[in-house]
N, C-alpha and C positions, 0 to 999 in steps of 0.2 A: 298500136303497132301490128302489122300483119303477122300472121302465124306462118312463118316461112316453112316450117316442117310440113304442115298440112298442104301448103301450096306446092311444095316439091312432090309430095306423094300424089297429089291430084294431077299435076302436069306430067308426071313421069309414070303414070299407071300403065302405059304401054309396055313397060319393062317387067310387068308382073309385080314382083315385090323387090324394091331396092333394099340393099343391105342397110341396117341401121347406121353403120358408119358412114356410108355414102350419103344417106339422107341428112345426117347431122352435119357433115362437112359442107355439103351444098347449101343447106339452110343457113349455116353460120356465115358462109361467103355472101349469100344474098342479103342477109341482115346487115353485114358490114357495108356492103355497097349502098344499100338503102339509107343507112345512117350517114354515110359520107355525102350522099347527094343532098340530104336534108341540111347538113352542116354548110354545104355550099350555097344554101339559100333556095333550093328548088322547093316548090310547093309539094306537099305530101303525095298528091295524086300523080304529079309528073315524076317524082322520084320512084313511086311504085311502078309506073308504066315502064320506065327505063330499066328498073331492076328486073321486073318480070320478063322483059324482052330477052334476058340472058338465058331463059329456059324455054323460049318459044322459037319456032321456025328453024333456021339452020343450026342454031346453037343446040337444039334438041338432038340433032344427029351426032354432034360431038359428044354430048353427054351420054347418049346410048353407047357409042363406041368406048368411051371411058369406062362405063359401067361393065360392059362386056369384058374388057381387058382385065379389070379387077376380079371379075368372077372366074375368069379362065386362069 
């Protein structure tokens, strides 16, 4: 199973250091999504790609904004 905490830290390093709570919450969300996709019958690689897509591209902008809101 992927280490979602490490993936979150790596993909959001542009934020500097995410709060531990934010990292935990996002990692738990990604793990839940990944496991749900596996239960639906998707192969592990496809489930991973769909899940990681949530923290790439346009979604990253939303995450940055959410992080900044929490920090302010």
